[in-house]
C-alpha positions as CSV (number, residue, x, y, z in Angstrom):
1,M,0.0,0.0,0.0
2,F,1.0,3.6,-0.5
3,A,-0.4,6.7,1.1
4,C,-0.4,9.9,-0.9
5,S,2.7,11.8,0.2
6,R,1.3,15.1,-0.9
7,P,-1.9,16.4,-2.4
8,V,-2.6,15.3,-6.0
9,P,-5.0,17.4,-8.2
10,G,-8.4,15.7,-8.3
11,V,-7.4,13.0,-5.8
12,K,-8.3,12.9,-2.2
13,R,-5.2,13.2,0.0
14,E,-6.2,10.3,2.4
15,C,-6.9,7.8,-0.3
16,M,-4.9,4.6,-0.4
17,Y,-3.4,2.9,-3.4
18,K,-2.4,-0.7,-3.8
19,V,0.9,-0.8,-5.7
20,L,2.2,-4.2,-6.6
21,S,5.9,-4.2,-7.3
22,I,7.3,-6.7,-9.9
23,V,11.1,-7.3,-10.1
24,L,12.1,-8.7,-13.5
25,G,14.8,-11.2,-12.9
26,G,15.9,-11.4,-16.5
27,G,16.8,-14.4,-18.6
28,K,19.8,-16.8,-18.5
29,G,22.2,-14.0,-17.6
30,T,24.6,-15.0,-20.3
31,R,26.4,-11.7,-20.2
32,L,27.3,-12.3,-16.5
33,Y,28.5,-15.9,-17.1
34,P,30.3,-17.6,-15.3
35,L,28.8,-15.8,-12.3
36,T,25.4,-17.1,-13.4
37,K,26.6,-20.6,-14.0
38,E,24.9,-21.9,-10.8
39,R,22.7,-19.0,-9.8
40,S,20.2,-16.6,-11.4
41,K,21.3,-13.0,-12.2
42,P,19.5,-11.4,-9.3
43,A,21.2,-13.7,-6.9
44,V,24.8,-12.7,-7.9
45,P,26.6,-11.3,-4.8
46,F,27.4,-7.6,-4.9
47,G,29.3,-5.2,-2.7
48,G,30.7,-7.9,-0.4
49,K,27.6,-8.8,1.5
50,F,24.6,-8.1,-0.7
51,R,22.9,-9.7,-3.8
52,I,22.0,-7.7,-6.9
53,V,18.3,-8.3,-6.2
54,D,18.6,-6.4,-2.8
55,I,18.9,-3.1,-4.7
56,P,15.5,-3.0,-6.4
57,I,13.8,-4.7,-3.4
58,S,15.2,-2.0,-1.1
59,N,14.2,0.8,-3.4
60,C,10.6,-0.6,-3.2
61,I,10.6,-1.0,0.5
62,N,12.0,2.5,1.1
63,A,9.1,3.8,-0.9
64,R,6.7,1.8,1.3
65,F,5.8,-0.5,-1.6
66,K,6.1,-3.7,0.4
67,R,4.2,-6.2,-1.8
68,I,6.9,-7.5,-4.1
69,Y,7.1,-10.3,-6.6
70,I,10.3,-11.4,-8.3
71,L,10.0,-13.1,-11.6
72,T,12.7,-15.6,-12.6
73,Q,13.1,-18.9,-14.4
74,F,16.8,-19.9,-14.4
75,N,18.9,-21.3,-11.5
76,S,16.5,-19.9,-8.9
77,A,17.4,-22.1,-5.9
78,S,19.9,-19.8,-4.3
79,L,17.6,-16.8,-4.9
80,H,14.8,-18.6,-3.1
81,L,17.0,-19.2,-0.2
82,H,18.3,-15.7,0.0
83,I,14.8,-14.2,-0.2
84,A,13.4,-16.6,2.5
85,R,16.3,-15.7,4.8
86,S,16.2,-11.9,4.2
87,Y,12.7,-10.6,3.8
88,N,10.2,-11.5,6.5
89,F,7.6,-8.9,7.4
90,D,5.7,-9.0,10.7
91,S,2.2,-10.4,11.0
92,F,0.7,-6.8,11.3
93,S,2.0,-5.9,7.8
94,D,0.6,-6.9,4.4
95,G,4.1,-6.9,3.0
96,F,5.8,-9.8,1.4
97,V,8.7,-10.6,-1.1
98,E,7.9,-13.7,-3.1
99,I,9.5,-15.4,-6.1
100,L,7.5,-16.6,-9.0
101,A,9.5,-18.9,-11.2
102,A,8.2,-19.9,-14.6
103,E,5.7,-22.7,-14.3
104,Q,3.5,-24.9,-16.5
105,T,-0.2,-24.3,-16.2
106,P,-3.3,-25.4,-18.3
107,I,-3.1,-22.0,-20.0
108,H,0.7,-21.5,-20.3
109,S,3.2,-24.2,-20.8
110,G,6.4,-22.5,-22.0
111,W,9.2,-20.3,-20.6
112,Y,8.9,-16.6,-20.3
113,E,9.3,-15.2,-23.9
114,G,10.0,-11.6,-22.8
115,T,9.4,-9.0,-20.1
116,A,5.7,-8.5,-20.9
117,D,5.1,-12.2,-21.4
118,A,6.6,-12.9,-17.9
119,V,4.1,-10.5,-16.3
120,R,1.2,-11.8,-18.4
121,K,1.8,-15.4,-17.3
122,N,1.7,-14.3,-13.7
123,L,-1.4,-12.1,-13.8
124,I,-3.3,-15.0,-12.3
125,H,-1.2,-14.5,-9.2
126,F,-1.4,-10.7,-9.2
127,R,-5.1,-10.2,-9.6
128,P,-6.1,-11.6,-6.2
129,Q,-4.0,-8.8,-4.7
130,N,-6.5,-6.3,-6.3
131,P,-3.7,-3.8,-7.2
132,T,-4.6,-0.3,-8.4
133,H,-1.1,0.0,-10.0
134,Y,1.8,-2.1,-11.0
135,L,5.4,-1.0,-10.5
136,I,7.8,-2.8,-12.9
137,V,11.5,-2.6,-12.0
138,S,14.6,-4.4,-13.4
139,G,16.6,-6.8,-11.3
140,D,20.1,-6.0,-12.6
141,Q,20.5,-2.2,-12.2
142,L,22.4,-0.2,-9.6
143,Y,20.6,3.0,-8.5
144,R,18.7,4.8,-5.7
145,M,15.4,6.2,-6.7
146,D,12.6,7.7,-4.7
147,L,9.9,5.5,-6.3
148,G,7.3,7.2,-4.1
149,D,8.0,10.5,-5.8
150,M,7.8,8.7,-9.2
151,F,4.4,7.4,-8.2
152,T,3.2,10.8,-7.1
153,R,4.3,12.3,-10.4
154,H,2.5,9.5,-12.2
155,L,-0.8,10.4,-10.4
156,E,-0.3,14.1,-11.1
157,S,0.3,13.5,-14.8
158,G,-3.1,11.9,-15.3
159,A,-1.4,9.3,-17.6
160,R,-2.0,5.6,-17.2
161,L,1.7,4.8,-17.8
162,T,4.9,6.5,-16.6
163,I,8.3,5.5,-17.7
164,A,11.5,6.4,-15.8
165,G,14.3,7.7,-17.9
166,T,17.9,8.7,-17.3
167,M,20.3,10.9,-19.3
168,V,22.8,9.1,-21.5
169,D,25.3,10.0,-24.2
170,R,25.1,8.8,-27.8
171,A,27.3,5.7,-27.4
172,T,25.3,4.5,-24.4
173,A,22.1,5.1,-26.3
174,N,22.9,2.3,-28.8
175,D,21.6,-0.5,-26.6
176,L,18.8,1.2,-24.7
177,G,15.3,2.3,-25.4
178,I,15.4,6.1,-26.2
179,I,12.6,8.4,-25.2
180,K,11.7,11.6,-27.0
181,A,10.0,13.7,-24.4
182,K,8.1,17.0,-24.9
183,P,8.5,20.0,-22.7
184,D,5.4,18.9,-20.7
185,S,7.2,15.6,-20.0
186,F,4.8,13.6,-22.1
187,I,6.5,11.2,-24.5
188,E,6.3,12.0,-28.2
189,S,8.1,8.9,-29.5
190,F,10.1,5.9,-28.4
191,M,12.9,4.0,-30.2
192,E,14.1,0.6,-28.8
193,K,17.9,0.0,-29.1
194,P,18.7,2.3,-32.1
195,G,22.3,1.0,-32.6
196,S,25.2,3.1,-33.7
197,T,24.2,3.8,-37.3
198,K,20.8,5.4,-37.0
199,D,20.5,9.2,-36.8
200,I,18.7,9.9,-33.6
201,S,19.5,13.5,-33.2
202,A,15.8,14.3,-33.3
203,L,15.3,12.4,-30.1
204,K,17.5,14.7,-28.0
205,L,15.9,15.9,-24.7
206,P,14.6,19.5,-24.9
207,A,16.8,22.0,-23.1
208,S,13.8,23.3,-21.1
209,I,13.6,20.0,-19.1
210,R,17.2,19.0,-18.9
211,P,18.6,18.9,-15.4
212,P,20.9,21.9,-14.9
213,Q,23.7,19.7,-13.5
214,S,23.6,17.1,-16.3
215,A,26.7,16.5,-18.4
216,P,26.5,18.2,-21.8
217,E,27.3,15.0,-23.7
218,K,24.3,13.3,-22.1
219,E,21.7,14.5,-24.6
220,Y,19.3,11.5,-24.7
221,L,16.7,10.1,-22.3
222,A,17.0,6.4,-22.0
223,S,14.3,4.1,-20.5
224,M,15.5,2.5,-17.3
225,G,13.0,-0.3,-17.7
226,I,11.1,1.1,-14.7
227,Y,7.4,1.5,-15.3
228,I,4.3,2.4,-13.4
229,F,1.1,1.1,-15.0
230,D,-2.5,1.7,-13.9
231,A,-3.9,-1.8,-13.4
232,S,-6.5,-1.2,-16.0
233,L,-3.9,-0.4,-18.6
234,M,-1.8,-3.4,-17.7
235,E,-4.8,-5.7,-18.3
236,E,-5.5,-4.0,-21.7
237,A,-1.9,-4.1,-22.8
238,L,-1.4,-7.8,-22.0
239,A,-4.6,-9.0,-23.5
240,G,-2.9,-9.6,-26.8
241,D,0.3,-11.6,-27.5
242,A,3.0,-8.9,-27.2
243,N,6.0,-10.4,-25.4
244,D,8.3,-7.4,-24.7
245,F,7.5,-4.0,-23.0
246,G,10.1,-2.0,-24.9
247,K,9.7,-3.4,-28.3
248,E,6.0,-4.0,-28.5
249,V,3.8,-2.9,-25.6
250,I,5.1,0.6,-25.1
251,P,5.0,1.6,-28.8
252,D,1.5,0.2,-29.1
253,I,0.3,2.2,-26.0
254,L,2.0,5.4,-27.3
255,G,0.0,5.1,-30.5
256,R,-3.2,5.3,-28.5
257,E,-2.7,7.5,-25.4
258,K,-0.4,9.7,-23.4
259,I,2.6,8.3,-21.6
260,N,4.4,10.3,-18.9
261,A,8.2,10.4,-18.6
262,Y,9.8,10.6,-15.2
263,L,13.3,12.1,-15.4
264,F,15.8,10.5,-13.0
265,D,19.1,12.4,-12.7
266,G,20.9,10.3,-10.1
267,Y,23.5,7.6,-10.5
268,W,22.3,4.6,-12.6
269,E,24.3,1.7,-13.9
270,D,23.2,-1.4,-15.8
271,I,25.3,-4.2,-14.2
272,G,24.4,-6.9,-16.7
273,T,27.9,-7.6,-18.0
274,I,31.1,-8.8,-16.3
275,K,32.9,-5.6,-17.1
276,S,30.1,-3.3,-15.8
277,F,29.7,-5.6,-12.7
278,Y,33.4,-5.4,-12.0
279,D,33.6,-1.6,-12.5
280,A,30.5,-1.0,-10.3
281,N,31.9,-3.0,-7.5
282,I,35.4,-1.5,-7.6
283,K,33.9,2.0,-7.6
284,L,32.3,1.2,-4.2
285,T,35.9,1.5,-2.8
286,D,36.2,5.2,-3.8
287,I,36.2,7.8,-1.0
288,N,32.9,9.2,-2.4
289,P,31.4,6.3,-4.4
290,P,28.7,7.1,-7.0
291,F,26.5,4.5,-5.3
292,N,26.4,5.0,-1.5
293,F,25.6,2.1,0.8
294,Y,26.0,4.4,3.8
295,D,22.6,6.0,3.7
296,E,20.7,5.3,6.9
297,E,17.6,7.0,5.7
298,N,17.3,4.7,2.7
299,P,19.2,1.5,3.6
300,I,19.9,-1.4,1.3
301,Y,18.5,-4.5,3.0
302,T,20.0,-8.0,2.9
303,H,20.3,-11.2,4.9
304,N,21.3,-10.7,8.5
305,R,24.0,-13.3,9.0
306,N,24.9,-12.5,12.6
307,L,28.6,-12.9,11.8
308,P,31.4,-11.5,14.0
309,A,33.4,-8.4,13.1
310,S,36.2,-8.9,10.7
311,K,39.6,-9.6,12.2
312,L,42.6,-7.8,10.6
313,N,46.0,-8.9,11.8
314,Y,49.0,-6.7,10.7
315,C,47.3,-5.7,7.4
316,T,47.5,-2.9,5.0
317,L,44.2,-1.8,3.5
318,N,44.0,1.1,1.1
319,Q,40.5,2.0,-0.3
320,A,39.3,-1.5,0.5
321,M,36.1,-2.9,2.0
322,A,36.2,-5.9,4.3
323,T,32.7,-7.1,5.1
324,D,31.4,-9.3,8.0
325,G,33.3,-12.3,9.5
326,C,36.6,-12.0,7.6
327,I,40.0,-13.1,9.0
328,I,42.9,-11.4,7.2
329,T,46.5,-11.9,8.3
330,N,49.5,-9.9,7.3
331,A,48.1,-9.0,3.8
332,S,48.1,-6.0,1.5
333,I,44.8,-5.1,0.1
334,R,44.2,-2.2,-2.3
335,K,41.1,-1.1,-4.2
336,S,39.3,-4.4,-3.4
337,I,36.2,-5.8,-1.9
338,V,36.5,-8.7,0.6
339,G,33.2,-10.6,1.0
340,V,31.8,-12.4,4.0
341,R,33.8,-15.0,5.8
342,T,36.9,-14.5,3.5
343,I,40.1,-16.0,4.9
344,I,43.3,-14.4,3.6
345,E,46.6,-15.9,4.7
346,S,49.9,-14.3,5.6
347,G,51.8,-12.5,2.8
348,A,48.9,-12.4,0.3
349,S,48.4,-9.3,-1.9
350,L,45.2,-8.1,-3.6
351,D,44.8,-5.2,-6.0
352,G,41.5,-4.6,-7.8
353,V,40.0,-7.8,-6.6
354,I,36.4,-8.7,-5.8
355,C,36.2,-11.6,-3.3
356,M,32.7,-12.9,-2.9
357,G,33.6,-14.8,0.3
358,A,32.3,-18.1,1.6
359,D,29.1,-19.8,2.7
360,R,30.7,-21.3,5.8
361,Y,33.8,-21.5,7.9
362,E,35.9,-24.7,7.6
363,T,36.5,-26.6,10.8
364,D,39.9,-28.0,12.0
365,V,38.8,-31.4,10.8
366,D,38.0,-29.9,7.3
367,K,41.5,-28.4,7.2
368,R,43.3,-31.6,8.2
369,R,41.3,-33.5,5.5
370,N,42.2,-30.8,2.9
371,A,45.9,-31.0,3.9
372,D,45.8,-34.8,3.5
373,Q,44.3,-34.5,0.1
374,G,46.5,-31.6,-1.1
375,I,43.5,-29.3,-1.4
376,P,43.8,-25.6,-0.4
377,N,41.5,-24.3,2.3
378,I,38.6,-22.0,1.2
379,G,40.0,-18.5,0.8
380,I,43.3,-17.1,-0.4
381,G,46.5,-18.9,0.5
382,G,49.7,-17.2,1.9
383,G,52.0,-15.5,-0.5
384,S,49.4,-15.4,-3.3
385,I,49.2,-12.2,-5.4
386,V,46.0,-11.4,-7.2
387,Q,45.2,-8.5,-9.5
388,K,42.1,-7.5,-11.5
389,A,40.0,-10.5,-10.7
390,I,36.6,-11.7,-9.5
391,I,36.9,-14.6,-7.1
392,D,33.5,-16.3,-6.6
393,K,32.2,-17.9,-3.5
394,N,34.0,-20.8,-1.8
395,A,36.9,-20.7,-4.2
396,R,40.2,-22.2,-3.0
397,I,43.3,-20.3,-4.0
398,G,46.4,-22.1,-2.9
399,F,49.8,-20.8,-1.6
400,N,52.1,-18.6,-3.8
401,C,49.7,-18.3,-6.7
402,R,50.1,-15.4,-9.2
403,I,46.8,-14.4,-10.7
404,G,46.7,-11.4,-13.2
405,I,50.3,-10.4,-12.4
406,D,52.6,-11.8,-15.0
407,D,52.8,-10.5,-18.5
408,I,51.2,-13.5,-20.2
409,P,48.5,-13.7,-22.9
410,R,45.0,-13.7,-21.5
411,A,42.6,-14.2,-24.4
412,D,38.9,-14.2,-23.4
413,G,37.7,-17.7,-22.9
414,E,37.3,-20.7,-20.6
415,Y,40.3,-22.3,-19.0
416,P,40.8,-25.2,-16.5
417,T,40.7,-23.0,-13.4
418,H,39.2,-19.8,-14.6
419,Y,37.5,-17.7,-17.3
420,V,38.7,-14.5,-18.9
421,V,35.9,-12.1,-19.8
422,D,36.7,-8.6,-21.1
423,G,40.2,-9.0,-19.8
424,I,39.0,-9.7,-16.3
425,I,39.9,-13.0,-14.7
426,V,37.0,-14.8,-13.1
427,I,37.5,-17.7,-10.7
428,P,34.2,-19.6,-10.6
429,K,32.3,-20.7,-7.5
430,N,33.9,-23.7,-5.7
431,T,37.0,-23.7,-8.0
432,I,40.3,-25.1,-6.7
433,V,43.4,-23.3,-7.8
434,P,46.4,-25.4,-6.8
435,S,49.4,-23.8,-5.0
436,G,52.0,-22.2,-7.2
437,T,49.5,-21.6,-10.1
438,S,50.1,-18.7,-12.5
439,I,47.2,-17.3,-14.4
């Protein structure tokens, strides 16, 4: 539910609206592979202790939109576990966070064929909630938005659909839906993924509604994949067989009625590729990061693990983040993120590394068994040097490994102990890297 935050013309102040939030979990997550080899894209760890899905869920909760469905269909087991552990509302609230994985029914028997098709196939679950509005958000974007303000603007506009847009330059516009907005903020036209060859100069945002602080090269308004639909319009739009909001549903609606544009001028990043994921994480170590986790008014929620504080023994950390339950001994860590329960042994050095941590601590019995079998412990062994890499959960890096240090060819591809994607070394989940290995 959402209470009007300020008077809206023609609407009673005390009226209540039922906003149902839908987080689109995306497809196979092929651009984030191998991080999506054993988990869905929303479940990929981010920022040391969070999951990507925590970002859109937290934005919804902070706006008091607490009835949230997550739509996914690939590798959803770890996502189910994370949601069950993290989001439990009390019995006096009507809030919930639930996952709806693709399912076979007498009406629908196939996988989700697109964003709109995913919503259509779940309307049977949404309708009993009797929503007045649907909020659609993407599950793989990094941003903080006052979704309550967006909803208020939607009501004020009188439109039945509002699309959130952010300013981008011409190169970034290639792979996004580009909105041509009029001075009154209504949308005149929409072009899905124009590519690099089309002339889209006519779609530039009017100077009268450009944010004063926006960068001059950011002349276009790109759809963020965040929509607010009146429930009546959602039913009408999905009555046919259109599968995608950007390619089919929105152009069809635009041909029939007004669509409002909500201009968002804050930080926004699509973290759907290994490079963008790596860059967004590493930027968190900046003194003033573009995405700020340290906002008590609008927190980012996640699973409360009840772990002890990290233990740092004779370490050097420079622009680094060490999250809960880490044990780091005599190590040098620069521009890196150390995830939960990470064990780093004496003499190790990390530079530009994302460690996703571990799901458990190993016992002394585990360690003796590892030693007998010649298997490194979970974590990073003593004397190992790692640079520009992503180390997924429960990876075992042996002693005196050299990863990303030596001047050796690193063509993108799959290798016995790792992948190289966009020049970034990725050590997959549960991988064993023997002592002395050079990558």
